[in-house]
C-alpha positions in Angstrom: -57.9 -44.8 -27.8 -58.9 -41.1 -27.7 -61.3 -40.7 -30.9 -62.4 -37.2 -30.7 -61.7 -34.1 -28.6 -63.6 -30.6 -28.8 -62.2 -27.3 -27.2 -64.2 -24.3 -26.2 -62.9 -21.1 -25.0 -59.4 -22.0 -24.2 -56.8 -19.5 -25.4 -56.9 -18.4 -28.7 -59.4 -21.2 -29.7 -62.8 -20.6 -29.7 -64.5 -23.8 -30.5 -63.0 -26.5 -32.4 -63.1 -30.4 -32.7 -60.2 -32.5 -33.3 -61.5 -35.9 -34.8 -58.4 -38.2 -34.2 -56.9 -41.4 -36.2 -56.3 -44.5 -34.5 -52.9 -44.4 -36.0 -50.7 -41.2 -36.3 -52.3 -37.8 -36.1 -50.1 -35.2 -36.4 -51.1 -31.5 -35.5 -49.1 -28.2 -37.4 -49.7 -24.6 -37.7 -47.9 -21.5 -37.4 -46.1 -20.2 -34.3 -48.4 -18.6 -31.9 -51.5 -20.2 -33.6 -52.6 -22.3 -30.5 -50.6 -25.6 -30.7 -49.8 -25.6 -27.2 -53.5 -25.0 -26.6 -54.3 -28.6 -27.9 -51.6 -30.1 -25.7 -53.0 -28.2 -22.9 -56.5 -29.4 -23.5 -55.0 -32.8 -23.3 -53.1 -32.0 -20.0 -56.7 -30.8 -18.7 -58.8 -34.2 -20.0 -55.9 -36.2 -18.1 -56.4 -34.0 -15.0 -54.0 -31.9 -15.2 -53.6 -28.3 -13.2 -56.3 -25.7 -14.1 -55.2 -22.2 -14.5 -57.7 -19.4 -15.0 -55.1 -17.4 -17.4 -55.9 -20.3 -20.0 -59.6 -19.2 -20.0 -60.2 -17.0 -23.4 -61.0 -13.5 -22.2 -64.2 -13.4 -24.3 -65.5 -16.8 -22.5 -66.6 -17.3 -18.9 -65.2 -20.9 -19.0 -63.4 -23.1 -21.0 -64.5 -26.8 -21.9 -62.3 -29.4 -22.9 -64.4 -32.8 -23.8 -62.9 -36.0 -25.1 -64.4 -39.4 -26.5 -62.7 -42.5 -25.4 -63.5 -45.3 -27.7 -63.1 -49.1 -27.0 -61.8 -48.5 -23.3 -59.9 -50.9 -21.8 -60.6 -52.9 -18.7 -59.0 -50.7 -16.3 -60.9 -47.6 -17.8 -64.2 -49.5 -17.7 -63.4 -50.8 -14.0 -62.8 -47.2 -13.0 -66.0 -46.0 -14.5 -68.0 -48.5 -12.6 -66.1 -47.5 -9.3 -67.3 -43.8 -9.5 -71.0 -44.7 -11.1 -70.0 -43.3 -14.6 -71.9 -44.8 -17.6 -70.2 -46.2 -20.6 -71.7 -47.1 -24.0 -72.2 -50.5 -25.1 -69.3 -50.4 -27.1 -67.0 -49.1 -24.0 -67.1 -45.5 -25.1 -66.7 -43.0 -22.5 -67.0 -39.3 -22.5 -64.8 -37.2 -20.2 -65.4 -33.2 -19.7 -63.2 -30.8 -18.0 -64.5 -27.5 -16.9 -62.3 -24.4 -15.9 -64.1 -21.1 -15.1 -62.7 -17.8 -15.6 -62.3 -17.4 -11.8 -60.1 -20.7 -11.7 -62.7 -23.1 -10.4 -62.5 -26.4 -11.8 -65.0 -29.3 -12.4 -64.8 -32.7 -13.9 -67.4 -35.0 -15.5 -67.0 -39.2 -16.6 -69.6 -40.6 -18.3 -72.4 -38.1 -17.3 -71.4 -38.1 -13.5 -69.7 -35.4 -11.6 -66.4 -36.6 -10.2 -63.5 -35.3 -8.7 -60.5 -34.3 -11.0 -58.3 -36.9 -9.6 -60.5 -39.5 -11.6 -59.7 -37.9 -14.9 -55.9 -38.4 -13.8 -56.5 -42.0 -13.3 -58.2 -42.5 -16.3 -55.5 -41.0 -18.1 -52.8 -43.3 -16.4 -54.9 -46.1 -18.2 -55.3 -44.3 -21.2 -53.0 -41.6 -22.5 -49.2 -40.7 -21.8 -48.2 -37.3 -22.8 -44.1 -36.9 -23.5 -43.2 -33.5 -23.9 -40.3 -31.2 -23.7 -40.6 -30.9 -20.0 -40.4 -34.7 -19.6 -37.1 -34.3 -21.4 -35.9 -32.2 -19.0 -36.9 -34.3 -16.3 -35.3 -37.4 -17.6 -32.0 -35.7 -17.6 -32.3 -35.2 -13.8 -30.7 -38.4 -11.9 -33.2 -38.9 -9.3 -35.8 -39.6 -12.3 -33.8 -42.1 -14.3 -34.7 -45.0 -11.9 -38.0 -44.3 -12.1 -37.9 -44.4 -16.1 -36.0 -48.0 -16.0 -38.7 -49.1 -13.7 -41.3 -48.0 -15.9 -40.0 -49.3 -18.8 -39.4 -52.8 -16.7 -42.9 -53.1 -16.1 -44.1 -56.2 -13.7 -40.4 -57.3 -13.9 -39.5 -54.8 -11.7 -42.9 -53.8 -10.1 -43.5 -57.2 -8.3 -40.2 -57.7 -6.9 -40.2 -53.7 -5.9 -43.5 -54.4 -4.0 -42.0 -57.0 -1.9 -38.7 -55.4 -1.0 -41.3 -52.6 0.1 -43.3 -54.7 2.4 -40.3 -56.1 3.8 -38.4 -52.8 4.1 -41.4 -51.5 6.0 -41.6 -54.2 8.8 -37.4 -54.1 9.0 -37.9 -50.5 9.7 -40.4 -50.6 12.1 -38.9 -53.1 14.2 -35.3 -51.5 14.1 -37.1 -48.0 15.3 -38.6 -50.1 17.8 -35.3 -51.4 19.2 -33.8 -48.1 19.0 -36.5 -46.8 21.1 -36.5 -49.3 23.6 -32.5 -49.2 24.0 -32.5 -45.1 23.8 -35.7 -44.6 26.1 -35.0 -47.5 28.5 -35.7 -45.3 31.9 -38.4 -43.7 30.2 -39.9 -46.7 29.1 -39.4 -48.2 32.5 -41.4 -45.2 34.1 -44.3 -45.7 32.1 -44.2 -49.5 32.8 -44.3 -49.0 36.5 -47.1 -46.3 36.0 -49.1 -49.0 33.9 -48.4 -51.8 36.7 -49.7 -49.6 39.5 -52.8 -48.8 37.4 -53.4 -52.4 36.6 -52.7 -53.6 40.4 -55.5 -50.7 41.8 -57.9 -52.0 39.1 -57.6 -55.6 39.7 -57.8 -55.1 43.5 -61.2 -53.1 43.0 -62.1 -55.9 40.6 -64.8 -54.0 38.8 -67.6 -55.8 36.7 -68.9 -54.7 33.4 -71.9 -52.2 34.1 -71.6 -52.3 37.8 -71.6 -48.8 38.4 -75.1 -48.1 36.5 -76.3 -51.6 38.6 -75.1 -49.6 42.0 -76.9 -46.6 41.4 -80.2 -48.3 40.6 -79.8 -50.5 43.6 -79.0 -47.6 45.9 -81.9 -45.4 45.1 -84.3 -48.2 45.6 -82.8 -48.7 49.2 -82.6 -45.3 50.1 -86.4 -45.2 49.1 -87.8 -48.5 50.5 -90.3 -47.2 52.8 -91.9 -45.1 50.3 -91.7 -48.0 47.9 -93.7 -50.4 50.2 -96.3 -47.8 51.0 -97.1 -47.5 47.1 -96.6 -51.3 46.5 -99.0 -52.0 49.4 -101.6 -49.4 48.5 -101.6 -50.9 45.1 -102.2 -54.5 46.3 -104.8 -53.4 48.6 -106.7 -51.8 45.9 -106.5 -55.1 43.6 -106.7 -57.7 46.6 -109.0 -55.8 49.0 -108.2 -55.0 52.6 -106.8 -57.8 55.0 -110.1 -57.6 57.4 -112.1 -58.2 54.0 -114.2 -55.1 55.0 -112.8 -53.4 51.8 -113.3 -55.4 48.5 -110.8 -54.8 46.1 -110.8 -54.8 42.1 -109.9 -59.0 42.2 -113.5 -59.4 44.3 -115.4 -56.7 42.6 -114.7 -58.6 39.1 -115.3 -61.8 40.3 -118.9 -60.3 41.9 -119.6 -58.8 38.3 -119.2 -62.3 36.4 -121.7 -63.7 39.2 -124.1 -61.0 38.5 -123.8 -62.1 34.7 -124.8 -65.3 35.2 -127.5 -64.7 37.2 -129.7 -63.0 34.9 -129.5 -66.0 32.3 -129.2 -63.6 29.5 -127.0 -65.0 26.7 -125.8 -61.7 25.7 -125.0 -60.9 29.2 -123.3 -64.3 29.6 -121.0 -63.4 26.6 -119.2 -61.0 28.1 -117.9 -63.3 30.7 -114.8 -64.7 29.0 -113.7 -60.8 28.6 -114.0 -60.3 32.3 -112.3 -63.7 32.8 -109.5 -62.4 31.3 -109.2 -59.0 33.4 -109.6 -61.2 36.3 -106.5 -63.2 35.3 -104.5 -60.5 34.8 -105.6 -58.6 37.9 -104.6 -61.6 40.0 -101.1 -62.2 38.4 -100.4 -58.2 39.3 -101.7 -58.7 42.7 -99.5 -61.7 43.2 -96.3 -60.0 41.9 -96.8 -57.2 44.1 -96.9 -59.3 47.0 -94.0 -61.1 45.9 -92.2 -57.3 45.4 -93.1 -56.3 48.8 -91.7 -59.6 50.3 -88.1 -58.9 48.6 -88.4 -55.3 49.5 -86.5 -54.7 52.8 -85.1 -51.1 54.3 -81.6 -52.6 55.0 -79.5 -49.9 56.2 -76.4 -52.4 56.1 -76.9 -53.3 52.4 -77.2 -49.5 51.6 -74.0 -48.8 53.4 -72.4 -51.7 51.3 -73.7 -49.9 48.1 -72.3 -46.4 48.9 -69.1 -48.2 49.7 -68.7 -49.8 46.5 -69.7 -46.6 44.7 -66.7 -44.8 46.2 -64.1 -47.3 45.4 -65.8 -47.6 41.7 -65.5 -43.7 41.6 -61.9 -43.5 42.7 -61.2 -45.7 39.6 -63.2 -43.5 37.4 -61.8 -40.2 38.7 -58.4 -41.7 37.3 -59.1 -44.0 34.2 -62.2 -43.1 32.4 -65.7 -41.4 32.8 -67.3 -45.0 33.8 -66.6 -48.4 34.8 -66.5 -49.8 31.2 -63.9 -47.1 30.1 -62.0 -48.2 33.1 -62.1 -52.0 31.7 -61.3 -50.6 28.5 -58.2 -48.7 29.6 -56.7 -51.9 31.8 -56.9 -53.9 28.7 -55.0 -51.2 26.3 -52.6 -50.9 29.4 -52.0 -54.6 29.7 -51.2 -54.3 25.9 -48.9 -51.8 25.8 -47.0 -53.1 28.9 -46.6 -56.4 26.8 -44.3 -54.3 24.1 -42.4 -52.4 27.0 -40.3 -55.2 28.0 -37.0 -53.5 28.2 -35.2 -56.7 29.5 -32.3 -58.2 28.0 -34.1 -60.8 26.9 -36.6 -58.9 25.0 -33.9 -56.6 23.6 -32.0 -59.8 22.4 -35.2 -61.0 20.7 -36.0 -58.1 19.0 -32.5 -57.6 17.7 -32.5 -61.2 16.6 -36.0 -60.2 14.5 -34.5 -57.3 13.2 -31.4 -59.2 11.8 -33.6 -61.6 10.5 -35.9 -59.1 8.5 -32.5 -57.7 7.3 -31.4 -60.8 5.7 -34.7 -61.3 4.2 -34.6 -57.5 2.9 -31.2 -58.3 1.5 -32.4 -61.0 -0.7 -35.2 -59.1 -1.9 -32.6 -56.2 -2.8 -30.5 -58.5 -4.9 -33.6 -60.1 -6.7 -34.7 -56.2 -7.2 -31.3 -55.4 -8.6 -31.0 -58.3 -10.6 -34.0 -57.2 -12.5 -33.3 -53.9 -13.2 -30.1 -54.6 -14.6 -31.6 -57.2 -17.0 -34.2 -54.3 -18.0 -31.2 -51.6 -18.3 -29.5 -54.1 -20.9 -32.6 -54.5 -22.9 -33.4 -50.2 -22.5 -29.9 -49.5 -23.8 -30.2 -51.9 -26.2 -34.0 -50.6 -27.7 -32.6 -46.9 -27.5 -29.3 -47.8 -29.2 -31.0 -49.2 -32.0 -33.2 -46.3 -32.3 -30.4 -43.8 -32.5 -29.0 -45.9 -35.4 -32.0 -44.8 -37.4 -31.7 -41.1 -36.3 -28.1 -40.0 -37.8 -26.3 -41.4 -34.6 -25.4 -44.8 -35.8 -22.1 -44.6 -33.7 -23.8 -43.5 -30.9 -24.5 -45.8 -27.8 -26.5 -45.3 -24.8 -25.6 -47.4 -21.5 -27.8 -47.6 -18.7 -25.8 -48.6 -15.3 -27.2 -50.2 -12.2 -25.2 -49.7 -8.7 -25.8 -50.1 -5.5 -25.7 -46.4 -3.6 -23.1 -47.5 -0.8 -23.2 -46.3 2.6 -20.8 -44.9 4.8 -20.8 -48.1 7.1 -23.2 -50.4 9.5 -24.3 -47.5 11.5 -25.6 -45.2 8.4 -29.2 -44.3 8.2 -30.9 -47.5 6.5 -27.6 -49.3 6.1 -28.0 -52.7 4.9 -25.6 -55.4 4.3 -26.2 -57.0 0.5 -23.7 -59.4 -0.7 -20.9 -58.4 1.5 -21.4 -54.5 0.9 -23.1 -52.2 3.0 -25.5 -50.0 1.1 -28.5 -47.6 1.9 -31.7 -49.5 1.6 -34.0 -46.5 0.2 -37.7 -47.1 -0.6 -37.0 -47.8 -4.1 -34.3 -50.2 -3.4 -30.4 -50.2 -3.1 -29.6 -49.1 -6.8 -28.7 -45.8 -8.4 -29.5 -45.8 -12.0 -27.4 -43.6 -14.5 -28.1 -42.9 -18.1 -24.7 -42.4 -20.1 -24.2 -41.7 -23.9 -21.1 -42.5 -25.7 -21.7 -40.3 -29.0 -18.6 -41.7 -30.8 -16.6 -45.0 -31.0 -13.4 -44.7 -28.2 -15.1 -42.0 -26.2 -16.1 -42.6 -22.5 -19.5 -42.7 -21.5 -20.8 -39.2 -20.3 -24.1 -38.2 -18.7 -26.7 -37.4 -20.9 -26.3 -33.4 -20.3 -22.6 -33.5 -20.9 -22.6 -36.1 -23.6 -25.0 -34.7 -26.3 -25.4 -31.5 -28.2 -28.7 -29.8 -28.4 -29.7 -31.6 -31.4 -28.2 -35.0 -30.3 -30.0 -34.5 -26.9 -33.3 -34.0 -28.9 -33.0 -37.5 -30.7 -31.5 -39.3 -27.7 -34.9 -38.1 -25.8 -37.2 -39.3 -28.7 -35.2 -42.7 -28.9 -35.7 -43.0 -25.0 -39.6 -41.8 -25.2 -40.2 -44.4 -28.3 -38.2 -47.2 -26.1 -40.4 -46.4 -23.2 -43.8 -45.9 -25.5 -43.1 -49.4 -27.0 -42.9 -50.7 -23.3 -45.9 -48.6 -22.0 -49.6 -50.4 -22.0 -51.4 -47.2 -22.5 -53.2 -46.9 -25.8 -52.8 -43.2 -26.6 -49.2 -41.4 -26.9 -48.8 -37.6 -27.2 -45.5 -36.5 -28.5 -45.5 -32.4 -28.1 -42.7 -31.1 -30.1 -40.0 -33.8 -29.0 -38.4 -33.2 -32.5 -37.2 -29.9 -31.3 -33.6 -29.2 -32.7 -33.6 -32.0 -35.3 -33.9 -31.2 -38.7 -32.5 -33.5 -42.3 -32.6 -37.0 -42.4 -33.0 -37.3 -38.7 -36.3 -35.9 -39.1 -37.5 -38.3 -41.7 -36.3 -40.9 -39.4 -38.1 -39.4 -36.6 -41.3 -39.3 -38.4 -40.8 -43.1 -39.7 -40.3 -44.1 -36.1 -43.5 -42.4 -34.7 -45.3 -44.2 -37.8 -43.8 -47.4 -36.8 -44.9 -47.0 -33.1 -48.6 -45.9 -34.3 -48.8 -49.6 -35.7 -49.2 -50.6 -32.0 -50.8 -47.4 -30.3 -52.7 -44.3 -31.3 -50.2 -41.5 -31.6 -50.9 -37.9 -31.5 -47.8 -35.6 -32.4 -47.2 -31.9 -32.4 -44.8 -31.1 -34.8 -43.0 -28.0 -36.8 -41.2 -30.4 -39.1 -42.6 -31.4 -42.4 -40.5 -34.5 -42.3 -42.5 -35.8 -39.4 -46.0 -34.5 -40.9 -45.8 -36.1 -43.9 -46.3 -40.0 -42.1 -49.6 -38.7 -40.6 -52.6 -40.7 -41.0 -54.4 -37.8 -40.4 -53.1 -34.3 -40.5 -55.0 -31.5 -38.4 -53.9 -28.0 -38.6 -54.2 -25.0 -36.2 -55.1 -21.8 -38.3 -55.2 -18.3 -36.9 -57.8 -15.6 -37.8 -57.5 -12.0 -37.2 -60.5 -9.8 -36.9 -61.5 -6.7 -34.9 -58.2 -6.6 -33.1 -58.4 -10.2 -31.6 -56.7 -13.2 -32.9 -58.5 -16.5 -32.7 -58.0 -20.0 -33.7 -59.6 -23.0 -35.4 -58.4 -26.5 -35.9 -59.4 -28.3 -39.0 -58.6 -31.8 -40.5 -56.3 -31.3 -44.2 -57.5 -33.4 -47.3 -54.6 -34.6 -49.3 -54.4 -31.7 -51.7 -54.3 -29.3 -49.1 -51.4 -31.6 -46.8 -49.1 -30.2 -49.8 -49.8 -26.7 -49.4 -48.9 -27.0 -45.4 -46.2 -29.0 -45.7 -44.8 -26.5 -48.3 -45.3 -23.7 -46.1 -43.3 -25.6 -43.3 -40.7 -25.7 -45.6 -39.8 -22.2 -45.0 -42.7 -20.6 -46.3 -42.6 -22.1 -49.7 -46.5 -22.8 -50.0 -46.7 -20.5 -53.1 -43.8 -21.9 -55.1 -43.6 -25.0 -57.6 -40.4 -25.8 -56.0 -42.0 -26.0 -52.3 -45.0 -28.2 -53.5 -43.1 -30.4 -55.4 -40.6 -31.0 -52.4 -43.8 -31.7 -50.0 -45.3 -34.1 -52.8 -41.6 -36.1 -52.6 -42.3 -36.2 -48.6 -45.4 -37.5 -49.1 -44.3 -40.0 -51.5 -41.1 -40.9 -49.7 -43.3 -41.5 -46.5 -45.7 -43.8 -48.1 -43.0 -45.8 -49.7 -40.9 -45.9 -45.9 -44.6 -47.0 -44.1 -45.4 -49.8 -47.1 -41.8 -51.2 -46.6 -42.1 -51.3 -42.4 -45.2 -52.9 -42.9 -43.9 -55.5 -45.0 -41.4 -56.2 -43.1 -43.0 -58.1 -40.3 -44.9 -60.2 -43.0 -41.4 -61.2 -44.4 -40.2 -62.2 -40.8 -43.0 -64.4 -40.4 -43.1 -66.0 -43.5 -39.3 -66.9 -42.8 -40.0 -67.9 -39.6 
């Protein structure tokens, strides 16, 4: 969970530390006090977009630091992956810095990391639900993603299997179309490859042969000079053939005799070393003799080598820089040629493969649709139950899952599923739509048509609560999702957020005193004016100050006995509700 967050130089906030409760933390304050900056700080901490305009005019940079306690396995695995250090208890420190010129830096566990790493950390630890999310959920394109997120692995696993088969089906289908539509071009390419392979096979080069021939040609062309050099070297070692000029071998042998002739042990001790030298000189002299025997100025062989070099150069001019490259080109050409078969048999085999994959894909699509349909029923029931407690007891949410019909078998990505041609998109064949029945007997309407402004806010909150209950992340942030709601419905919103806080850490930015009354920890953002500049700070309210703040939120009644009495009444009712909600699971367990 997010135990603490510090904000420096962000908007109107100079320096503020927010200590957050494991349960429900609410954040209140006057309009313009800076509540939005707290949400912005949370967004930055989660890898959100950095804007230089958010940096306070008096600051060179804005810094947001978060301390995540009891980090889950996913967060700790991420920290280990990037080399970040977590404390022994699993605490992780994340820091985001935005300079006045817009440059952004991120740190995790004392290590500089890409901003995307904080985004990955937020996926495992933090979910922000705000008014922008509400607007996004109204778009039909995002409603399928909403259902999939609610469904979890029940949809994620069949969706992954579907996508894997779909990718293969598309690849085979595209290849079949290419072969049929480009038969002439492919045939020309195949002829060119066959010609090249025939030419290379006729020459039959060996790996590295071009380099070996260069060395041999040099040796054959310089045979006379090499013979003279080797002959002189051998004569210097072995002596002249007539014996008149001694060589190094004979001189060393004579030196050994002279050492022994004196009888001095010190001189005799040098003999083994001369013996070793004599053995080396004798071996070299023998190898020079063998070299001279092999060396032959053979004009015919030189002509053969030069002719072979010309054949190899003809290949390297066309296909690669050297013979090894030519052989690699031949291997690739052979592989490509195998895939260019445009014969009727090859096309029929490819079509059969496509049809088999289509049948397999249709099966996966049906499984995916069934999983979504089952999850749609649960999402509708969960959301409808929430609406019942939000002054919309007669309202129902319907979640429909229906295939997106294709115009026919020739349409793009058309797939035959259970006797119907549908569009096999990357997310399956389904269209998902959320519809509201506001009153008994009324027809289901799309969300943006079936609800008034206040009702829409309650529907959105009910959806958010239903989604949050299925979301594995430990920390939920709600940014004024209670806009447009008041009265009894506001009380029920607070009560539901408190229930959610029994399973998650919940942070709520609210303007409703009915919601704030349910807080385990109440933070207030306060404005301070001085020298023509407005700055804000954040502080935790003790119980007595909570009454004052709730009274202020009640239409500015903080300086009246009536307002304070009403605030005390809200707090007392909230405590009663929370005790009832905590006792309910125990009663159910006893009955069970």
